[in-house]
N, C-alpha and C positions, 0 to 999 in steps of 0.2 A: 247505440254507443255514442257519446258526445265526441264531436270533432276536436282534435288537438288544436290549441291556439297558442301563439307566442305572446307572452306578456310584454307590455310596453317597456318593462324594465330591461328587456333584452336588446332594446334599440341601440344603446351605446356599444354593446358587444358586436352587433351586426354592422354598425358603422366602422368599428375598428377592423373587422374582418375585410370589408370592402376596401378600406384604406390600404391595408397590407397587400391585398391582391392587386390593387392598381399601382401602388408606388413602392412596395417593399420587396418584391420578389427578387430583384436584381441588385439590391443594395450592396452586397459584398463585392460586386464587380464594377461599381461606379466610383467616380472620383471628383476632381476639381475641374471647373470649366470657366472660360472667359475670366471675368474679374475675380472669381474665387481665388485664383493664384495670387493676384496682387494683394488682396486683403489678407490672405493667409500669410504671405511673406511679411507684410507690415506687422501683423500680430506676433509673429515668431521673432523677427529680428529687431523691430522697433518698439514693440510693446503695445498693449491695449490702449494706453493713453494717447498714443500717436494718432488715433482716429479723430481726436478733437481738432488738431491743426489740419489733418488730412481732409476733413469735410468742412472746414471753416468757410470755404467759398462755394461749396456745393452741398446743399442739404445739411446744414450744421446741426439740426436736431436729430439726425440719424446717428451722429457720433456716439451718444451715450448707449445706444442699442448695440453698436459694434463693440464698444469698450466692454460692456457687460458680458455679451455672449462670448467674446474671445478670451475674457478672463476665466470663464467657466469651462470652455470647450477647447482643447488643444487642436492645432491644425492637422488633424488626421481625417482624411476623406470619409471613412466609414462612420465616424462619429457625427460628422455634419450631415451625412445622408440620413442617419437615424434621427437626428434632431429635426431635419426637414420632414420626415415621416410623422413624427410626433406633432409638429406644428400643423401639418395638414389635417391630422385627426382632431386636434384641438379646434381648428377652424370650423370643421363640420359639426363638432359637438356643440360649440358655442352658437352656431347658427340654428341648430335644431332647438336648443334651449331658448334662444331669443325669439324664434318664431312661435314656439309654444306659449311664451309669455304674451305675445301679441294676439294670436288666435288660439284661445284656450280649448276650443272644441273642434279643431280641424287637424287632428293628429296625422292622418294619412296625407292630407294635402301639404302640410308643412314638412313632413318627412320627405315627400316627393321633391320639394324645393331643395332641401338639404342634400339629397342624393344627387340631384342634377348639378348642384354646386360642387359637390365633392368630386365627381367624375368628369366635370366639364372638359371636353376634349380639345377645345380651342387653345388651351394653354399647355405647352409642352416643356416648360422650363423648370419643372419641379426639381430636377436633379442638379440645377445650378444653385445648390442649396445655400452655400456660404453667402453668396451675394443676395439672393432674392428673399431669404428668410429675414435678413437684417434690413434690407431696403424696402421691402413691400409687405411680407407676410405678417410680421409683427404688427405693423400698422393696420392691416386688414383685419386681423383677429381682434385688435383693439376696437376697431369700428363696429364689428359684429357684437362684441360685448357691450358697447355703449348702447346699441339698439335694445338689447335684452334688459339692461339696467334701466333704461328709459321706460320700457314697458312695465318693469317691476315697480317703478315709482308710480305709474298710473294705477296699477292693480292694487298696490298696498299704500294707500294715502298716509297711513301712520308712519311709514318710513320713507316718504316721498323725498324729503330733503337729502337724506343720506344717500339714497339710490341715485338721485339726480346728480349729486356731487361726484359719485363714482362714475356715472355715465359721462359727465363732462371731463373727468380725468382721462378716461379711455379715449374720448373724442379728441382730446389734445394730442395724444400719442398716435392717433389715427391720421390727423391732418398735418401736423407740423413737420414730422420727419420726411415726408415725401409729398410731392404735388400730384401723385397718381389719383388720389381720392378726393381732390378738392371740390369737384362738382357733384358729388354724390349726396350731399346733405339734404336736398329737397325730398329724397326718398323717405327720410325720417318724418317729414310732415305728412306724407301719405300713410305711414304706419300709424301716426297719431290720429289722423283723420279716420282711419278704419276703426280704431278703438273707441274714439269719441262717439262714433256712429251707433255704438251699442246703447248709448244713453240719450243721445240727442238726434232727432230726425230732421229738424229744420235746417236747411242747407246753410244759411248765413250764420246762424247761431253756432252751428257745428264748425264752420270755417274759423269763426272768431275764437272759439274755445281751443281749437287745434293750434291756431297761431299763438295763442297765449301760452300753451304748454310747450310750444316749439321755441319760444323766445330765447331762453338761455342758451340753447344749442345754436340758434341762429346768430346770436351775438358772438359766440366763440368762433363760429364759422366765418363771420365777417372779419373778425380779428385776423384769422388766418389768411383770408383773401387780401387784406391790406398789407400783411407781412409779405406775401408773395409778390404783390405789385411793387412794393418797395425793393424787394430783393432782386426782382427782374429788371427794374429800371434804375433805381438809385443806388442799390447796393452793389456787391461785387460778385453776383451770381455768374458762374462761368459754365453753365451746362447747356441750356437750350435757348433758342431765340423764338419769340412769338411770331407766328405766321401773319403775314400782312396781306390784305386784299385791297385792290384799288377802289372798288366801289361796291355798293350793295347788290347791284345787278349781277356782277361777276361772282360775288359771294353766293348768291342764290343758285347760280348755275353750277357752282362747285358742290354745294351742299346736297342738292336734290339727288343726283346720281350716287353720291357717297352714302346717303341714308338708305337707298335701295340696296347698295352693295352690302351695307352693314347688316340689314335684316336677312338678306340672302345667305351671307356667310354664317350668321349665328343661329338661324332657324333651319338651315339645310346643310351647308357645306361641311361644317365641323363635325356634324353627327354622322355623315355618310362617308367620310374619308377612310374609315376603317374598311368599309365594304370595297371601295375602289382599290385600296392597297392589296387586299386579299385577292381580288379579281385579277390584278396585274401580275402578282407573284404567288400563284396558288400552291406551287410546290416548294417554295422556300421554307426551310425549317422554322424560321421566325413566324411566318404566316400561319403555318400549321399549329404551332404552339399558341399563337394569338387567337386563332379561331377556336381552338379547344378551350382556352380560358374564357372566351366570350360565351361559348355554349354553357360551360359550367356556371358562369355568373348569371346567365339568363335563368337557368333552372333554380339557382339559389334565390335570386330576387323574386321570381314568380311564386315559389313555395312560401317564402317568408311573408311577402306582402299580402298574398291571398289569405294567409292564416294568422295575420297580426290581429290581436284582440283590440277592438276599438269600442270606445264608450261615447263616441261623438254623436252629435245630432246630425242626421242626414239632410236636414233642411238647409235652405239658403245656399245651395250649390252654385247657382248662377251668380249670387252676390260675391262669393269668395273668388270665383273665376274672373269676374270683371275687375275686382280689386287686384288680383295677381297680374292680370294682363296690363292694367294701367301702371302698376309698379314696375313690371317688366319692361314695358316700352320706355318709361321714364328712365329706368336704370341703365338700359342699353344706350340710349341717346346721351344721357349725362356722363356715363362712363367713357364714352368716346371723345368727349370734348377736349380733355387735356392733351391727348396724343394728336388730335386733329389740329389743335391750335399751334403746335410746334411743327406741323407738317410731316409727321411720321405716317408711313403707309401701314395699312392693316393687312399683313401678309401672314396667313396661317401656315404653321409648320416651319417657321423661320425664327431667327432671334427676335423679330418684331412681335411675335405673338405673346411676349411678356406684357405687351400693352393691353392684352385682353383681361388682365386681372381686375380692373375696375368694372368690367362688363360681365363678369361671371355671375354675380348675384342677380342682375337684371335679366340675363338670359335664362337662369334657372326659374325665376318667377314667370317669365313669359311662356316658356315651354310647359311648365306645370299648369298655368292658367288655361292655355289653349287645350291641353289634354282634358282638363276638368270640364271645359265648355263644350268640346266637340264629341266626347265619348261619355255618354250618360251611364252606361253599364260599368259598374266598379270593377268587375272581373276583367273585362276586356281593356279597361283603362290601365289596370296594373300590368297586364300582359304587354301592352304597347310600351308602357313606361319601362318595363324590365328589358325589352328589346333595345330600346334607345340607350339605356344605361349599360347594357352588355357590350354594345358596339363601342361606347365611350371608354369602358374599361379596357377593352381589347386595343383601342387606339393608344391608350396610355402605356400599355405594355410594349407596343411597337416603338413608341417614342423612347421609352427607357432603354430599349435594346440599341437604338442609335447612339445614345450616350455611352452605353457599355462598350460598343465598338470604338467610339472616339477615345475613351479612356485607355483602352488597350493600345490604340495607335500612339497616343501620347507617351505612354510608358515605354513602348518599344523604341520610339524615336529617341527618347532621352537615354535609354540604355545604349543604343547604337552610338549616340554622341559620346557617351563616356568611354566606350570601347575605342572609338576613332580618335578622340581628343582627351588624353588622360589629364592634361592641364594646359593652360594657355596664359599668355601675357595679359596682365591687367590692362584695361582700356581697349580690349578687343571687341569689335562688333561682328556678329555673325549675320551675314547678308544672305537672303534668298528671295525668291519671287513669290513664294507661297508655302504654306505649311500643309501637310497632308491630312489635317483634321478639319472637322466642320465647326466644332464649338471652341475654337481658340483663335487668338489674334497674336501678332508678334509682340505687342506691348504686354499683354498679360503673360505670355510665355517667357518673357524676360525674367519673371520671378523664379520659376524652377531652374532656369539657367544659373542664376546667381545663388540659388539654394545649393546647387550641386558644386559649383566651382568657387564659391566664396562663402563657405560654411561659417567662417569666423568674422563675417561682416559686422562692423560696429556703426551705430547711429552717428551721423555727422559726416561720414565718408561719402565720396561719390560712389555710385554703383559701378562695379568694375566691368560688367559685361551687359550686352544687350542683343536681343534679336531685332532685326529690322527687315520688314517686308518691302522690297523695292517697288512692287506694284502699287502698294497703298501709300507709301511715304515719299517716293521720289518727286521732287518739285515742291515739297512742303517745307515747313520749318524744321522738321526732324532731319530730313535728308534732302537738302536743296538740290544738289547735283551729284554726279558720279565722277566729277573731276578730282584728281588726287589732291590730298592735303585740304579737303573740305571738312569743316566742323560738322559733326553729328551730335545733335542735342536731343535728349529724350527726358522730359520731365516725368517724374514718377511719384505722384502725390507730393509728399514732403521731401523727397530726395531727388537727385538728378543723375543722369548719365551723360558724360561728355566723351565722345570718341572722335575718330578722324577717318576719312576714307582711305588714308594710307596705312591704317591699322585694322584691316578687316580680314575675315576669312569668309569666303563665299562657299556655301554648301548647297547641295541639291538633295531633297528628300521626296522622291516620287511616291505616289500612292501605291504603286506596285513595284517595289524594289527597295534597296537599302540606301541609307544615308551615305553621301559621298562628299568629300572636300574637293572643290574645284580649284584649278590653277592653270597657268598659261602653258605648262609643259604637258602634263599627263591628262588633264581634263579641261581643255580650252574651249573657246567660243566656236571654233571650227568643228570640233567634235560634237558639240551640243547645239549646232545651228538650227535644228528643228524645234528647239525649245523656245520659250518666250524671250523676247529681247530684254525684258526686265531682268532675266537671269543672265543671258549671255553678255549683255553690255557691261555687267559688273565683274565678270570673271577676271579681267586684266588687273583688277585691284587686289585680288585674293593673295594673301601672304601666308602660306602654310608654315613658314618658319616661326610664326607666332605660337604654333603648337609646341609644347614642351614634350618632345617625343619620348624622353627617358624618365618622365615623372611616373609616380605611382598612379594608378587609375583612381578616380574619386570614389568615395563611399556614398552610395545612394541610400538614404533612409528607407528601410523596407516598409514602414508604415505609410510612407508617401508613394513610393514608386514600385512597391511590391518586391518580391524576391527576383534575383537575377534570372532572366528568361533562359530556357534551355538553349544551348549553343547550337543553333541551326545556321542556315546559310548566311544570314546577315552578320552574325558574329564573325564568321571566317572572312567575309568580305571586308568588313570594317577593320579587322585586325590585319588583314593583308595590306590594305592601304597604308596603315600605320607602319607596318614593317617595310613597305616600299619606301616610305618617307625616311626611315632610318637607314636605307640602303642595304637592308638585310634581305637579299633576294632568296637565300636559302630558307628563311622563315616564311617568306611568301609562298614558296613551293610546298613547304611542309603543311601549311594551312590548307592549300589547295588539295593536296593529297588526302589530308584528313577529312575534309569536307566530302570529297568524292567517295572515300571509303565508307562514310556514313550515309551516303545516298542523297546528299544535298547539292542542289544545282541552282543557278540564278534564274529568277523570273525575268529579269532585265539583262539582256546579253551584254550590255555595256560593262557589267560587273566581271566579265571574263578578263578584261584587259590587264589588270595587275598580275594575274596568274600567268597569262600568256607571256608577258614580258619576263616574269620570274623564271619560267622554264627556259627561255632563251638565254638568260644570264647564267644559268647553271649548266648550259650545254645540251639540254634536252630539246633540240629543235623539232624532233618528230612530234613530241607532245604539243609544243607550241603551234606547230602547223595544223595538227588535228583540231585543237581548240579554236584556232582562227577560222578554219573552214566551217566548224559547227556554228560558231557565233555569227558569221556573216550570212550563213544560210538562214539562220533564225531571224536575223534583223539586218537587212542590207544597209541600214543607216550607219552601221559600224564601219563602213569602208574607210571613211576619213580617219577614224581613230586607229584602225589597224594599219593603214598606210603610214600614219605618223609613227606608230609603235615600231614597225619594221624598219623605218628609216633611222630611228633612234638607236637601234641595236646593231647597225652595220659595223660598228667598231668592235663589237664583242662576239660576233658570230661569223660563220663562213660566208664570204661575200656571195658565192654562187647560189647558196641555199636561200640567202636573204633575197637576192634578185628574183629567184624562182618564185618565192612566196609573193613578192610584190607583183609579179606578172599574173599569178593566180587571182590576186585581189583586184587587179586592174588599176594599180596605182600609176598615176601620171609620172613620167620620167623626170 
């Protein structure tokens, strides 16, 4: 009975399946991150055409891409995540097609490169979709298509001019929108050299013919290089500064260890990170799910690759392996040059791993070439490849889950903010020392703040609100000092925010706890003295009176922020703070009683304070005493806050009972 074989026509379906398993499983629970918010806000409130002036000083050729995509796709996170998934699939489909055009009889080898490229685990920024699709992935896909069209021009001389023209068109959109891929063009020469070798064996004749065919691409590449040189030096480029080195000896000492680190990270570290994470957290639900997904993927890959119908010639295995290794080494080194020139470190698993995009193709070639060279047996080669790819897919799932958690934290924080601050005076700056998210910054998070509190914003106006991180901004142009009446200035692409240190609200958003508005009475520097001085030094500036306590709560668009979360502890905590600010102690107590009745209690004992004070104000000192003892037992750091609280209520409570409580707490007389 003949053995079942998968037709090569099933390869696109197989690639689509792997793309979905790697990047699509958690899409409904993913959102906007980092600059996604800024770009989404610009598209929504200023319009797609605003991207032209927004990028006039930084990557001006990327503006048409943003303008086009934002005209077609509304700023809804799930739509951009789906678009990101489709672009990732398009990239691997384009690569598989292009490599087939270059090596017409190496289906399994070129498919291996495409799979390694697709699941490359060193890049964890897939879900920062709005930003990276527009800034990098459109250009990368264009580059890949230019390779395939270049090969098609070689294979079909009758249509060479047309295909070359299209290849140059795609190369333009690969190079000019971003400097990420500026050094990759020599790889094309190696592709041409490999194809020319099918017809010409003499080395120098082959080099000359390859150079001749590369010439139009080389000229466009040099035009781009001249443009970048002008833009970096003579123009108004305002993004990065070129790294400087005092002498060639120093430069050599810098390069040698960095090359070693580069190959270590891309041939080993990125591929085994999944194993290390699973080993460190074997019982975590995410680890269990990730491992199960990796095992399933391994079985799927092994079965498919072992039973893929091939019509290739098995000869010249060593030749293809050597070509792939050469292209891989060149691609890895060339891809690192742009980020190295501007002094960016190569940190895997951080925001910096976006810099690995230009190195993805080189890494895929290098790994595929080494497997082809070192493992002669096709069966065992596909087993090893399947294992590597399964770990890579598992790693992508773990990365996606981190973004899922971050999006949940973002939305919870913004809902808590809306509960605590129904509205506020325009020109208010929200100060804190850090946000409880990984994939956010104060500047980018300014966009959802204005989205919520200034839904009718019109172009030409100053932005009415801003988040400022004191740890990042203090001492710079945005926040020079914490002295009162100091100007706060935040440029936001084509608009600006102007505030003042005398018009701020200081808040605290702990990773384990609820959002709190700080002030000099109820939540002062003495109470939070164990926290960072970047937080406590700013508390005296906080002006809760800028909160419009009697306003209607803002309406948060469900397509952006999800449905209002279930009213658990943080709802009652933030609403109790707001009721306290109104002076409505009965409402504070009602909220506390309702929370207790539903079985909700604080993770952070500091959140007991408004309720304790509320019980004192309505005359229930027994309950206030009980909660005080529970709170200080759980967290002795509350002593200062509780002593301040019981001192404040001396005028509204029985003096002897207050003094008794102060003695129990060990308050200084």
